[in-house]
C-alpha positions as a Markdown table, in Angstrom:
| # | Residue | x | y | z |
|---|---|---|---|---|
| 1 | Met | 59.6 | -33.0 | -14.4 |
| 2 | Ala | 62.4 | -35.5 | -14.3 |
| 3 | Phe | 63.3 | -34.5 | -10.8 |
| 4 | Trp | 59.8 | -35.0 | -9.5 |
| 5 | Ser | 59.3 | -38.3 | -11.2 |
| 6 | Ser | 62.7 | -39.7 | -10.2 |
| 7 | Thr | 62.6 | -38.5 | -6.6 |
| 8 | Pro | 61.8 | -41.6 | -4.4 |
| 9 | Val | 59.8 | -39.6 | -1.9 |
| 10 | Phe | 57.2 | -38.7 | -4.6 |
| 11 | Thr | 57.1 | -42.1 | -6.1 |
| 12 | Ser | 55.8 | -43.8 | -3.0 |
| 13 | Lys | 52.0 | -44.1 | -2.4 |
| 14 | Val | 51.9 | -42.4 | 1.0 |
| 15 | Pro | 53.5 | -39.1 | -0.1 |
| 16 | Arg | 51.2 | -39.0 | -3.2 |
| 17 | Lys | 48.2 | -39.1 | -0.8 |
| 18 | Ile | 49.7 | -36.3 | 1.3 |
| 19 | Leu | 50.3 | -34.2 | -1.8 |
| 20 | Phe | 46.8 | -34.8 | -3.0 |
| 21 | Met | 45.3 | -33.8 | 0.4 |
| 22 | Phe | 47.6 | -30.7 | 0.5 |
| 23 | Thr | 46.4 | -29.7 | -3.0 |
| 24 | Leu | 42.8 | -30.3 | -2.1 |
| 25 | Ser | 43.0 | -28.1 | 1.0 |
| 26 | Leu | 44.6 | -25.3 | -1.0 |
| 27 | Ser | 41.7 | -25.5 | -3.5 |
| 28 | Val | 39.1 | -25.4 | -0.7 |
| 29 | Thr | 40.8 | -22.5 | 1.0 |
| 30 | Tyr | 40.9 | -20.6 | -2.3 |
| 31 | Leu | 37.2 | -21.3 | -3.0 |
| 32 | Phe | 36.3 | -20.1 | 0.5 |
| 33 | Tyr | 38.1 | -16.8 | 0.2 |
| 34 | Ser | 36.6 | -16.3 | -3.3 |
| 35 | Leu | 33.1 | -16.7 | -1.9 |
| 36 | Met | 33.9 | -14.3 | 0.9 |
| 37 | Ser | 35.2 | -11.7 | -1.5 |
| 38 | Cys | 32.0 | -11.7 | -3.5 |
| 39 | Tyr | 29.7 | -12.1 | -0.5 |
| 40 | Asn | 28.0 | -8.8 | -0.9 |
| 41 | Ser | 27.1 | -9.5 | -4.5 |
| 42 | Leu | 25.6 | -12.9 | -3.5 |
| 43 | Gln | 23.3 | -11.5 | -0.8 |
| 44 | Phe | 19.6 | -11.3 | -1.3 |
| 45 | Pro | 17.6 | -8.5 | 0.4 |
| 46 | Leu | 15.7 | -9.8 | 3.4 |
| 47 | Gln | 13.2 | -7.0 | 3.4 |
| 48 | Glu | 12.0 | -4.8 | 0.5 |
| 49 | Asn | 12.7 | -1.5 | 2.2 |
| 50 | Tyr | 13.8 | 1.1 | -0.3 |
| 51 | Leu | 14.2 | 4.9 | -0.5 |
| 52 | Tyr | 13.1 | 6.4 | -3.8 |
| 53 | Gln | 15.3 | 9.2 | -4.8 |
| 54 | Ala | 15.5 | 11.5 | -7.8 |
| 55 | Arg | 18.4 | 10.6 | -10.1 |
| 56 | Leu | 20.4 | 13.8 | -9.3 |
| 57 | Val | 19.9 | 13.7 | -5.5 |
| 58 | Thr | 23.0 | 13.2 | -3.4 |
| 59 | Glu | 23.2 | 11.0 | -0.3 |
| 60 | Glu | 22.7 | 14.0 | 1.9 |
| 61 | Ser | 19.5 | 15.1 | 0.1 |
| 62 | Thr | 16.9 | 17.2 | 1.9 |
| 63 | Phe | 14.4 | 14.4 | 2.1 |
| 64 | Thr | 16.8 | 11.9 | 3.6 |
| 65 | Val | 17.7 | 14.5 | 6.3 |
| 66 | Leu | 14.0 | 15.1 | 6.9 |
| 67 | Arg | 13.2 | 11.4 | 7.3 |
| 68 | Glu | 16.1 | 10.8 | 9.6 |
| 69 | Lys | 15.2 | 13.8 | 11.8 |
| 70 | Leu | 11.6 | 12.8 | 11.8 |
| 71 | Tyr | 12.3 | 9.2 | 12.8 |
| 72 | Ser | 14.8 | 10.2 | 15.5 |
| 73 | Ala | 12.3 | 12.8 | 16.8 |
| 74 | Thr | 9.3 | 10.5 | 16.9 |
| 75 | Ser | 11.3 | 8.0 | 18.9 |
| 76 | Gln | 11.3 | 10.8 | 21.5 |
| 77 | Ser | 7.7 | 11.7 | 20.7 |
| 78 | Tyr | 8.4 | 15.2 | 19.7 |
| 79 | Phe | 9.7 | 17.2 | 16.7 |
| 80 | Gly | 11.2 | 20.6 | 17.5 |
| 81 | Glu | 11.3 | 23.6 | 15.2 |
| 82 | Asp | 15.0 | 23.7 | 15.6 |
| 83 | Ala | 15.3 | 20.2 | 14.1 |
| 84 | Leu | 13.5 | 21.5 | 11.0 |
| 85 | Arg | 15.5 | 24.5 | 9.9 |
| 86 | Ile | 15.2 | 23.8 | 6.2 |
| 87 | Thr | 13.9 | 26.6 | 3.9 |
| 88 | Thr | 11.7 | 26.1 | 0.9 |
| 89 | Glu | 14.7 | 26.9 | -1.3 |
| 90 | Gln | 16.8 | 24.2 | 0.3 |
| 91 | Thr | 14.1 | 21.7 | 0.0 |
| 92 | Leu | 13.5 | 22.4 | -3.7 |
| 93 | Ser | 17.3 | 22.3 | -4.5 |
| 94 | Gly | 17.5 | 18.9 | -2.7 |
| 95 | Tyr | 15.5 | 17.3 | -5.5 |
| 96 | Ala | 16.2 | 17.8 | -9.2 |
| 97 | Phe | 13.8 | 17.1 | -12.0 |
| 98 | Thr | 15.1 | 14.9 | -14.8 |
| 99 | Lys | 12.6 | 16.4 | -17.3 |
| 100 | Ser | 12.6 | 20.1 | -18.3 |
| 101 | Asp | 8.8 | 20.2 | -18.8 |
| 102 | Gly | 8.2 | 20.1 | -15.0 |
| 103 | Arg | 6.8 | 16.6 | -14.8 |
| 104 | Ala | 7.6 | 14.4 | -11.9 |
| 105 | Ala | 11.2 | 13.1 | -11.7 |
| 106 | Glu | 12.0 | 9.5 | -12.4 |
| 107 | Trp | 12.8 | 7.5 | -9.3 |
| 108 | Val | 15.4 | 4.9 | -8.6 |
| 109 | Lys | 15.6 | 2.4 | -5.8 |
| 110 | Thr | 18.3 | 2.6 | -3.1 |
| 111 | Gln | 18.4 | 0.3 | -0.2 |
| 112 | Leu | 18.1 | 1.9 | 3.2 |
| 113 | Ala | 20.6 | 1.5 | 5.9 |
| 114 | Pro | 19.6 | -0.8 | 8.8 |
| 115 | Thr | 19.2 | 2.3 | 11.1 |
| 116 | Glu | 16.4 | 3.5 | 8.8 |
| 117 | Met | 14.2 | 0.4 | 9.0 |
| 118 | Ile | 10.6 | 0.8 | 10.1 |
| 119 | Thr | 10.4 | 1.0 | 13.9 |
| 120 | Ala | 8.0 | -0.6 | 16.2 |
| 121 | Gln | 6.3 | 2.8 | 16.6 |
| 122 | Asn | 5.2 | 2.6 | 13.0 |
| 123 | Ala | 3.3 | -0.7 | 13.8 |
| 124 | Leu | 1.6 | 1.1 | 16.7 |
| 125 | Phe | 0.7 | 3.9 | 14.2 |
| 126 | Asp | -0.8 | 1.4 | 11.8 |
| 127 | Arg | -3.0 | 0.0 | 14.6 |
| 128 | Glu | -4.2 | 3.5 | 15.5 |
| 129 | His | -5.5 | 4.0 | 12.0 |
| 130 | Gln | -7.4 | 0.8 | 11.7 |
| 131 | Glu | -10.2 | 2.5 | 13.7 |
| 132 | Ser | -13.4 | 2.8 | 11.6 |
| 133 | Ser | -17.1 | 3.0 | 11.9 |
| 134 | Thr | -17.2 | -0.2 | 9.9 |
| 135 | Thr | -18.3 | -3.2 | 11.9 |
| 136 | Asp | -18.3 | -6.9 | 11.0 |
| 137 | Asp | -22.1 | -6.7 | 10.7 |
| 138 | Asp | -21.6 | -3.9 | 8.2 |
| 139 | Leu | -19.3 | -6.1 | 6.2 |
| 140 | Asn | -21.6 | -9.0 | 6.3 |
| 141 | Arg | -24.4 | -6.8 | 4.9 |
| 142 | Arg | -21.9 | -5.7 | 2.2 |
| 143 | Gly | -23.3 | -2.2 | 2.3 |
| 144 | Asn | -24.2 | -2.0 | -1.4 |
| 145 | Ser | -27.4 | -2.1 | -3.3 |
| 146 | Thr | -26.1 | -3.8 | -6.4 |
| 147 | Pro | -28.5 | -6.5 | -7.7 |
| 148 | Asp | -27.4 | -10.1 | -7.5 |
| 149 | Tyr | -26.3 | -10.5 | -11.1 |
| 150 | Gly | -23.0 | -10.4 | -12.9 |
| 151 | Glu | -19.8 | -11.6 | -11.2 |
| 152 | Lys | -17.9 | -10.8 | -8.0 |
| 153 | Lys | -14.4 | -9.6 | -8.7 |
| 154 | Leu | -11.5 | -8.2 | -6.8 |
| 155 | Pro | -11.3 | -4.4 | -7.1 |
| 156 | Gln | -9.6 | -2.8 | -10.1 |
| 157 | Ala | -9.3 | 0.5 | -8.2 |
| 158 | Ile | -9.1 | 1.5 | -4.6 |
| 159 | Ile | -9.3 | 4.8 | -2.8 |
| 160 | Ile | -6.5 | 4.3 | -0.3 |
| 161 | Gly | -6.6 | 7.6 | 1.6 |
| 162 | Val | -6.4 | 9.8 | 3.3 |
| 163 | Lys | -8.6 | 10.0 | 6.4 |
| 164 | Lys | -10.6 | 13.2 | 6.6 |
| 165 | Gly | -9.5 | 14.2 | 3.1 |
| 166 | Gly | -12.8 | 13.8 | 1.3 |
| 167 | Thr | -12.8 | 10.1 | 0.5 |
| 168 | Arg | -16.4 | 9.5 | 1.3 |
| 169 | Ala | -17.6 | 12.4 | -0.9 |
| 170 | Leu | -15.5 | 11.1 | -3.8 |
| 171 | Leu | -16.7 | 7.5 | -3.4 |
| 172 | Glu | -20.4 | 8.6 | -3.3 |
| 173 | Ala | -19.9 | 10.7 | -6.4 |
| 174 | Leu | -18.2 | 7.9 | -8.3 |
| 175 | Arg | -21.0 | 5.5 | -7.4 |
| 176 | Val | -23.4 | 7.7 | -9.4 |
| 177 | His | -21.5 | 6.5 | -12.5 |
| 178 | Pro | -23.3 | 3.4 | -14.1 |
| 179 | Asp | -19.9 | 1.7 | -14.8 |
| 180 | Val | -18.7 | 1.9 | -11.2 |
| 181 | Arg | -19.7 | -0.6 | -8.5 |
| 182 | Ala | -18.3 | 0.0 | -5.1 |
| 183 | Val | -18.6 | -1.4 | -1.5 |
| 184 | Gly | -20.4 | 1.2 | 0.6 |
| 185 | Val | -18.6 | 0.3 | 3.9 |
| 186 | Glu | -14.8 | 0.2 | 4.4 |
| 187 | Pro | -13.6 | -3.4 | 4.2 |
| 188 | His | -10.2 | -2.7 | 6.0 |
| 189 | Phe | -9.0 | -5.9 | 4.3 |
| 190 | Phe | -5.3 | -4.9 | 3.7 |
| 191 | Asp | -4.9 | -3.5 | 7.3 |
| 192 | Arg | -6.8 | -5.6 | 9.7 |
| 193 | Asn | -8.7 | -8.4 | 7.8 |
| 194 | Tyr | -5.9 | -9.7 | 5.6 |
| 195 | Glu | -5.7 | -13.1 | 7.2 |
| 196 | Lys | -9.3 | -13.8 | 6.1 |
| 197 | Gly | -8.0 | -14.3 | 2.6 |
| 198 | Phe | -8.9 | -13.0 | -0.9 |
| 199 | Asp | -12.0 | -15.2 | -1.2 |
| 200 | Trp | -13.5 | -13.4 | 1.8 |
| 201 | Tyr | -12.5 | -10.1 | 0.3 |
| 202 | Arg | -13.9 | -10.9 | -3.1 |
| 203 | Asp | -17.2 | -12.0 | -1.5 |
| 204 | Leu | -17.6 | -8.5 | -0.1 |
| 205 | Met | -17.5 | -6.9 | -3.5 |
| 206 | Pro | -20.7 | -6.1 | -5.5 |
| 207 | Ser | -21.5 | -8.2 | -8.6 |
| 208 | Thr | -20.4 | -6.5 | -11.8 |
| 209 | Leu | -21.1 | -6.8 | -15.5 |
| 210 | Glu | -18.5 | -6.7 | -18.3 |
| 211 | Gly | -17.0 | -3.2 | -18.5 |
| 212 | Gln | -17.9 | -2.2 | -15.0 |
| 213 | Ile | -15.2 | -1.3 | -12.4 |
| 214 | Thr | -15.2 | -2.8 | -8.9 |
| 215 | Met | -14.0 | -0.4 | -6.2 |
| 216 | Glu | -13.6 | 0.0 | -2.5 |
| 217 | Lys | -12.2 | 2.7 | -0.2 |
| 218 | Thr | -10.4 | 2.4 | 3.1 |
| 219 | Pro | -8.4 | 5.6 | 3.9 |
| 220 | Ser | -6.2 | 3.9 | 6.5 |
| 221 | Tyr | -4.4 | 1.9 | 3.8 |
| 222 | Phe | -2.3 | 4.9 | 2.8 |
| 223 | Val | -0.6 | 5.0 | 6.3 |
| 224 | Thr | -0.5 | 1.2 | 6.9 |
| 225 | Thr | 3.0 | -0.2 | 6.5 |
| 226 | Glu | 2.0 | -3.5 | 4.8 |
| 227 | Ala | -0.9 | -2.3 | 2.7 |
| 228 | Ala | 1.1 | -1.4 | -0.5 |
| 229 | Lys | 2.9 | -4.7 | -0.6 |
| 230 | Arg | -0.3 | -6.6 | 0.0 |
| 231 | Ile | -2.2 | -4.8 | -2.7 |
| 232 | His | 0.6 | -5.3 | -5.1 |
| 233 | Ser | 0.5 | -9.0 | -4.4 |
| 234 | Met | -3.2 | -8.9 | -5.4 |
| 235 | Ala | -3.0 | -6.8 | -8.6 |
| 236 | Arg | 0.1 | -5.1 | -9.9 |
| 237 | Asp | -1.8 | -3.0 | -12.3 |
| 238 | Ile | -4.5 | -1.7 | -9.9 |
| 239 | Lys | -5.4 | 2.0 | -9.9 |
| 240 | Leu | -4.9 | 3.9 | -6.7 |
| 241 | Ile | -6.7 | 7.1 | -5.7 |
| 242 | Val | -5.4 | 9.3 | -2.9 |
| 243 | Val | -7.5 | 12.3 | -1.7 |
| 244 | Val | -5.2 | 14.8 | 0.1 |
| 245 | Arg | -6.0 | 17.9 | 2.0 |
| 246 | Asn | -4.0 | 20.7 | 3.7 |
| 247 | Pro | -2.4 | 18.7 | 6.5 |
| 248 | Val | -3.1 | 21.3 | 9.1 |
| 249 | Thr | -6.8 | 21.5 | 8.3 |
| 250 | Arg | -6.9 | 17.7 | 8.0 |
| 251 | Ala | -5.4 | 17.3 | 11.5 |
| 252 | Ile | -8.0 | 19.6 | 13.0 |
| 253 | Ser | -10.8 | 17.7 | 11.2 |
| 254 | Asp | -9.4 | 14.5 | 12.5 |
| 255 | Tyr | -9.3 | 15.8 | 16.0 |
| 256 | Thr | -12.9 | 17.1 | 15.6 |
| 257 | Gln | -14.1 | 13.7 | 14.7 |
| 258 | Thr | -12.4 | 12.1 | 17.7 |
| 259 | Leu | -13.7 | 14.8 | 20.0 |
| 260 | Ser | -17.3 | 14.1 | 19.0 |
| 261 | Lys | -16.8 | 10.5 | 20.1 |
| 262 | Lys | -14.6 | 11.2 | 23.2 |
| 263 | Pro | -15.4 | 14.6 | 24.6 |
| 264 | Glu | -13.0 | 14.0 | 27.5 |
| 265 | Ile | -9.8 | 14.1 | 25.4 |
| 266 | Pro | -7.3 | 16.9 | 25.9 |
| 267 | Ser | -7.4 | 20.0 | 23.7 |
| 268 | Phe | -5.9 | 20.1 | 20.3 |
| 269 | Glu | -3.0 | 22.3 | 21.5 |
| 270 | Val | -2.1 | 19.8 | 24.3 |
| 271 | Leu | -2.0 | 16.9 | 21.9 |
| 272 | Ala | -0.2 | 18.7 | 19.1 |
| 273 | Phe | 2.8 | 19.8 | 21.2 |
| 274 | Lys | 5.1 | 18.2 | 23.8 |
| 275 | Asn | 6.2 | 21.7 | 24.7 |
| 276 | Arg | 4.3 | 24.5 | 23.1 |
| 277 | Thr | 6.7 | 27.2 | 24.4 |
| 278 | Leu | 9.7 | 25.5 | 22.7 |
| 279 | Gly | 7.7 | 24.6 | 19.7 |
| 280 | Leu | 8.2 | 20.8 | 20.1 |
| 281 | Val | 5.6 | 19.3 | 17.8 |
| 282 | Asp | 4.4 | 15.8 | 18.8 |
| 283 | Ala | 4.9 | 14.1 | 15.4 |
| 284 | Ser | 4.0 | 10.7 | 16.9 |
| 285 | Trp | 0.4 | 11.9 | 17.4 |
| 286 | Ser | -1.6 | 10.2 | 14.6 |
| 287 | Ala | -3.6 | 13.2 | 13.6 |
| 288 | Leu | -0.3 | 15.0 | 12.7 |
| 289 | Arg | 1.6 | 12.1 | 11.3 |
| 290 | Ile | -1.0 | 11.2 | 8.7 |
| 291 | Gly | -0.4 | 14.6 | 7.1 |
| 292 | Ile | 3.3 | 13.9 | 6.4 |
| 293 | Tyr | 2.2 | 12.6 | 3.0 |
| 294 | Ala | 5.7 | 12.5 | 1.4 |
| 295 | Leu | 6.9 | 9.8 | 3.9 |
| 296 | His | 3.8 | 7.6 | 3.3 |
| 297 | Leu | 4.0 | 8.0 | -0.5 |
| 298 | Glu | 7.6 | 7.0 | -0.4 |
| 299 | Arg | 6.5 | 3.5 | 0.7 |
| 300 | Trp | 3.9 | 3.2 | -2.1 |
| 301 | Leu | 6.4 | 4.1 | -4.7 |
| 302 | Gln | 8.3 | 1.0 | -3.8 |
| 303 | Tyr | 5.6 | -1.0 | -5.5 |
| 304 | Phe | 3.6 | 1.2 | -7.8 |
| 305 | Pro | 4.6 | 3.9 | -10.4 |
| 306 | Leu | 3.0 | 7.3 | -10.3 |
| 307 | Ser | 1.1 | 6.5 | -13.5 |
| 308 | Gln | -1.1 | 4.1 | -11.5 |
| 309 | Met | -1.9 | 6.7 | -8.9 |
| 310 | Ile | -4.0 | 9.9 | -8.9 |
| 311 | Phe | -4.0 | 12.6 | -6.2 |
| 312 | Val | -7.2 | 14.3 | -5.7 |
| 313 | Ser | -7.4 | 17.7 | -4.0 |
| 314 | Gly | -9.8 | 17.7 | -1.1 |
| 315 | Glu | -10.1 | 21.5 | -1.3 |
| 316 | Arg | -11.0 | 21.4 | -5.0 |
| 317 | Leu | -13.4 | 18.5 | -4.4 |
| 318 | Ile | -15.4 | 21.1 | -2.4 |
| 319 | Val | -15.2 | 24.1 | -4.7 |
| 320 | Asp | -15.1 | 22.3 | -8.0 |
| 321 | Pro | -16.4 | 18.7 | -7.5 |
| 322 | Ala | -17.2 | 18.2 | -11.2 |
| 323 | Gly | -13.7 | 19.2 | -12.2 |
| 324 | Glu | -12.0 | 16.7 | -9.8 |
| 325 | Leu | -14.5 | 14.0 | -10.8 |
| 326 | Ala | -13.6 | 14.6 | -14.5 |
| 327 | Lys | -9.9 | 13.9 | -13.7 |
| 328 | Val | -10.8 | 10.7 | -11.8 |
| 329 | Gln | -13.1 | 9.4 | -14.5 |
| 330 | Asp | -10.4 | 10.0 | -17.1 |
| 331 | Phe | -7.9 | 8.2 | -14.9 |
| 332 | Leu | -10.2 | 5.2 | -14.5 |
| 333 | Gly | -10.9 | 5.1 | -18.2 |
| 334 | Leu | -14.6 | 6.0 | -17.8 |
| 335 | Lys | -16.8 | 8.2 | -19.9 |
| 336 | Arg | -17.4 | 11.6 | -18.2 |
| 337 | Ile | -20.9 | 11.0 | -17.0 |
| 338 | Val | -20.7 | 12.6 | -13.5 |
| 339 | Thr | -20.7 | 16.3 | -14.3 |
| 340 | Asp | -21.9 | 19.7 | -12.9 |
| 341 | Lys | -25.5 | 18.7 | -13.2 |
| 342 | His | -25.0 | 16.0 | -10.5 |
| 343 | Phe | -24.0 | 18.5 | -7.7 |
| 344 | Tyr | -25.7 | 21.1 | -5.6 |
| 345 | Phe | -23.8 | 23.2 | -3.1 |
| 346 | Asn | -25.4 | 23.1 | 0.4 |
| 347 | Lys | -24.6 | 26.4 | 2.1 |
| 348 | Thr | -25.6 | 25.0 | 5.5 |
| 349 | Lys | -23.2 | 22.1 | 5.4 |
| 350 | Gly | -20.6 | 24.0 | 3.4 |
| 351 | Phe | -19.9 | 21.4 | 0.8 |
| 352 | Pro | -21.6 | 20.0 | -2.4 |
| 353 | Cys | -24.4 | 17.5 | -2.3 |
| 354 | Leu | -25.4 | 15.0 | -4.9 |
| 355 | Lys | -28.6 | 15.0 | -6.9 |
| 356 | Lys | -30.0 | 13.0 | -9.7 |
| 357 | Pro | -30.6 | 15.5 | -12.6 |
| 358 | Glu | -33.4 | 13.3 | -14.1 |
| 359 | Asp | -35.7 | 13.6 | -11.1 |
| 360 | Ser | -36.9 | 16.3 | -8.7 |
| 361 | Ser | -35.9 | 14.6 | -5.5 |
| 362 | Ala | -34.1 | 16.4 | -2.8 |
| 363 | Pro | -30.2 | 16.5 | -3.0 |
| 364 | Arg | -28.5 | 13.6 | -1.3 |
| 365 | Cys | -25.9 | 14.9 | 1.2 |
| 366 | Leu | -23.4 | 13.1 | 3.3 |
| 367 | Gly | -24.4 | 12.3 | 6.9 |
| 368 | Lys | -24.2 | 14.3 | 10.1 |
| 369 | Ser | -20.7 | 13.0 | 10.7 |
| 370 | Lys | -19.5 | 15.1 | 7.8 |
| 371 | Gly | -19.1 | 18.9 | 7.9 |
| 372 | Arg | -18.7 | 19.2 | 11.7 |
| 373 | Thr | -17.8 | 22.7 | 13.0 |
| 374 | His | -14.2 | 22.7 | 13.9 |
| 375 | Pro | -13.1 | 24.0 | 17.3 |
| 376 | Lys | -11.3 | 27.3 | 17.3 |
| 377 | Ile | -7.6 | 26.8 | 17.3 |
| 378 | Glu | -5.2 | 29.7 | 18.3 |
| 379 | Pro | -3.4 | 31.3 | 15.3 |
| 380 | Asp | 0.0 | 30.7 | 16.9 |
| 381 | Val | -0.7 | 26.9 | 16.9 |
| 382 | Ile | -1.8 | 27.0 | 13.3 |
| 383 | His | 1.3 | 29.0 | 12.3 |
| 384 | Arg | 3.7 | 26.6 | 14.1 |
| 385 | Leu | 2.1 | 23.6 | 12.4 |
| 386 | Gln | 2.3 | 25.3 | 9.0 |
| 387 | Lys | 6.0 | 25.7 | 9.5 |
| 388 | Phe | 6.3 | 22.1 | 10.5 |
| 389 | Tyr | 4.6 | 20.7 | 7.4 |
| 390 | Lys | 6.0 | 23.1 | 4.9 |
| 391 | Pro | 9.2 | 21.2 | 3.9 |
| 392 | Phe | 7.2 | 17.9 | 3.8 |
| 393 | Asn | 4.6 | 19.6 | 1.6 |
| 394 | Met | 7.3 | 20.8 | -0.8 |
| 395 | Met | 8.7 | 17.2 | -1.1 |
| 396 | Phe | 5.2 | 15.9 | -1.7 |
| 397 | Tyr | 4.7 | 18.4 | -4.6 |
| 398 | Gln | 8.0 | 17.3 | -6.1 |
| 399 | Met | 7.2 | 13.6 | -5.8 |
| 400 | Thr | 3.8 | 13.9 | -7.4 |
| 401 | Gly | 4.5 | 16.7 | -9.8 |
| 402 | Gln | 1.5 | 18.6 | -8.5 |
| 403 | Asp | 1.4 | 21.8 | -6.5 |
| 404 | Phe | -1.6 | 21.8 | -4.2 |
| 405 | Lys | -1.0 | 25.4 | -3.2 |
| 406 | Trp | -1.5 | 24.8 | 0.5 |
| 407 | Glu | 0.9 | 27.6 | 1.4 |
| 408 | Glu | -1.2 | 30.1 | -0.6 |
| 409 | Glu | -4.3 | 29.0 | 1.3 |
| 410 | Glu | -2.4 | 29.5 | 4.6 |
| 411 | Asn | -1.4 | 33.1 | 3.6 |
| 412 | Arg | -5.0 | 34.2 | 3.0 |
């Protein structure tokens, strides 16, 4: 210290200023590199885009491979069988349950790589599924017969999908319950009317009394990219109902509906394949893409736990409507009022119709647009599509903890 204090060059004012500036520059440099070293920990995600994976799944899990192959394939508008050589055993080994009792595995969030971000094609897919018979006039009429008493509330439960799965049948059955009030038409708020605001949406709802549940159903929500986030922003504790159906049968039903409106469209086989000989499935065709339930559910699990979702079997809704309604009523916290006595199986239409047990009026069946006769599809086409969907079905079973037994149905 004596040296520094006695040295003339450090006792003058100018060198002291130089020393001060030198020290300051070193401090700034040190701070800069410190910030750079911890840059990754200071970043905030710009987009909530996550992949839910089971705890014991590796980075090369089956589902990750399936997604990457699907996205890369849909960018070319086809999905070949060679790109999907994954057996059922491989699929099941890719995901591991964390509970020994067979319940659904717990899920953890892992950020996706930039290459896995939603593509512009998904936005086009969303727009395709905003089609509905619902018109603005329908919405203005509100489509419900609830008397003008009580209070209008935002829905506490929504049937979010899927198209041609049986959502209309489920909604009409639930509306029999005295504690359920639902909009008869599809509001399409979270996919194409969101900019109109929550006040507009609330005004569409029927008036309800204390203890009654407000509901709506719009099947396109399940496949709309932004719907889950938007619904979560409205109500984090909302209950979500998804009606699913064998994806091959659902695709044919979807095509049948379109065919009834546009008879000039190509055949199912032409639309389903880019190259039928090579087995190149056109996974970008909306009728097929809706049925990849696992990929759509993945997005919803970013915002809602499985405990707030119920998956209704479209097949069982036909053969045992009271049984499926019992599960839904339990899920909604309702007394089991809609039972066997409310249903009558219509052999002509091929599905149950509603009736009021307290009167003798004729059963109330769904309209002519329901129960259309499907066009005959060649067995080879059905078989190829079954192979295409099988690994995705297996993943869906794993994610939901439910086996819908679509493979058993296909083998009959």
